Structure formats: C-alpha cells, structure tokens
C-alpha positions as CSV (number, residue, x, y, z in Angstrom):
1,M,85.3,74.3,117.6
2,K,82.6,76.6,118.9
3,V,85.0,78.1,121.5
4,L,87.6,78.7,118.7
5,V,85.0,80.5,116.5
6,G,83.8,82.5,119.5
7,C,87.4,83.6,120.3
8,V,88.0,84.7,116.7
9,V,84.7,86.6,116.7
10,V,85.6,88.4,120.0
11,I,89.1,89.3,118.7
12,I,87.7,90.7,115.4
13,A,85.0,92.6,117.3
14,A,87.7,94.0,119.7
15,L,89.9,95.1,116.8
16,A,87.0,96.7,115.0
17,G,85.9,98.5,118.2
18,F,89.5,99.7,118.9
19,T,89.8,101.0,115.3
20,W,86.4,102.8,115.5
21,L,87.5,104.4,118.8
22,T,90.8,105.7,117.5
23,L,89.1,107.2,114.4
24,H,86.3,108.9,116.4
25,W,87.9,110.0,119.6
26,S,90.6,112.6,119.4
27,Y,93.6,112.8,121.7
28,S,94.1,116.5,121.1
29,E,92.9,119.2,118.7
30,G,94.0,122.7,117.7
31,E,95.0,125.0,114.9
32,R,98.2,125.6,113.0
33,A,98.9,128.4,110.5
34,G,101.4,128.3,107.7
35,F,101.8,127.7,104.0
36,V,100.6,124.6,102.3
37,Q,103.5,123.4,100.2
38,K,102.5,119.9,99.4
39,F,99.1,118.2,99.0
40,S,98.4,115.0,97.2
41,R,96.1,111.9,97.1
42,K,98.2,108.8,98.0
43,G,97.8,105.1,98.6
44,W,97.7,101.8,96.7
45,I,94.3,100.6,97.9
46,C,93.1,103.2,100.5
47,K,93.5,106.6,99.0
48,T,93.9,109.5,101.5
49,W,94.8,113.2,101.0
50,E,98.3,113.8,102.6
51,G,99.9,117.2,102.9
52,E,102.6,119.4,104.5
53,L,102.1,122.8,106.1
54,W,105.3,124.8,106.5
55,L,105.2,126.8,109.7
56,V,107.3,130.0,109.4
57,T,107.6,132.3,112.3
58,L,109.8,135.0,110.8
59,P,111.1,135.6,107.3
60,G,114.6,134.0,106.9
61,T,114.1,131.4,109.7
62,V,114.0,127.6,109.1
63,A,110.5,126.3,108.5
64,E,109.0,123.5,110.5
65,K,107.0,120.9,108.5
66,F,103.6,119.8,109.8
67,A,102.4,116.6,108.1
68,F,98.7,116.1,108.0
69,T,95.9,113.9,106.6
70,V,92.5,115.0,105.2
71,R,89.6,112.6,104.9
72,D,86.9,115.1,103.9
73,D,86.7,115.9,100.1
74,A,85.3,119.4,100.8
75,V,88.3,120.3,103.0
76,A,90.6,118.8,100.4
77,A,89.1,121.0,97.7
78,T,89.6,124.1,99.8
79,L,93.3,123.1,100.3
80,N,93.8,122.4,96.6
81,T,92.6,125.8,95.6
82,N,94.9,127.6,98.2
83,I,98.2,125.7,97.8
84,G,101.0,128.2,98.3
85,K,98.9,130.6,100.3
86,R,98.8,131.2,104.0
87,M,96.3,128.9,105.6
88,T,94.9,128.1,109.1
89,L,94.1,124.4,109.6
90,H,92.0,123.0,112.4
91,Y,93.2,119.5,113.2
92,E,92.5,116.6,115.5
93,Q,95.3,114.3,116.7
94,R,94.4,110.6,116.7
95,K,96.8,108.2,118.3
96,W,97.3,104.5,117.8
97,I,95.4,104.1,114.6
98,P,96.1,100.4,113.7
99,S,96.7,100.9,109.9
100,S,98.1,103.5,107.6
101,C,95.0,102.8,105.4
102,F,93.2,105.6,107.3
103,G,96.1,108.1,106.8
104,D,99.9,108.4,107.0
105,S,99.9,110.9,109.8
106,E,98.2,111.1,113.2
107,Y,97.0,114.7,112.5
108,F,93.6,114.8,110.7
109,V,92.6,118.2,109.3
110,T,88.8,118.9,109.7
111,A,88.6,122.5,108.5
112,A,90.8,124.9,106.5
113,R,90.6,128.6,105.7
114,A,92.8,131.0,103.9
115,T,94.5,133.5,106.2
116,P,95.1,137.1,105.0
C-alpha cells in the first residue's frame, strides 16, 4: 500500500512540475504587429483572455490571424482600450501545456502597446 501511495505522489509531483515548467519556460518569444479584431474572456471554470491579431502586410491583401492568450489583467486592459487599432504585442510561445485551462493558444502575450 505504501508503494502505491508513493507512486501516486511521485506521478502527481511529476505532472505538477511539468506543468510549472511549461508555464514558466518559453520555447520562443517575439513581437507581432497588427490590428486586434477580437478579444474576450473565455472559459467555463478557468477564465482566460483570448484574442486575435490580424496581421496585414499591405492594404488589399489577405490578413493572417494570430491567436493569443493573455493572463495579465493590466495587459488585457490595454488591449481592451485599443481594439481595432494597430498594436504591437510581445509574446512568449509555450509548448506542451497539459490543459486548456491555462489558455487556448500556445502564444501568451506579456506586453502590448499601441503603434502609430
């Protein structure tokens, strides 16, 4: 019985450690500029801010969508006040997050600023 409990504790600790690692260690980071077209707070239990940035290179071309997640309320407030305006978003890509409870996308925006 002690071996079974020990194995369960080790498995839970390993999953918690893996989750912590995926949420605090970024695979890549960078910036994208475009127009924030959609931004909302989603989720049944775990509420996260989810949005879409439309990347337009030239007028008249097809826009590429960049889906992102925001976990910081201050960044979310900045995005909410600038919806429809050109923005530059700094993001960190986090791979292999074990649950969508932490966000629907693997791109987490950490800073946002309006671009003239």
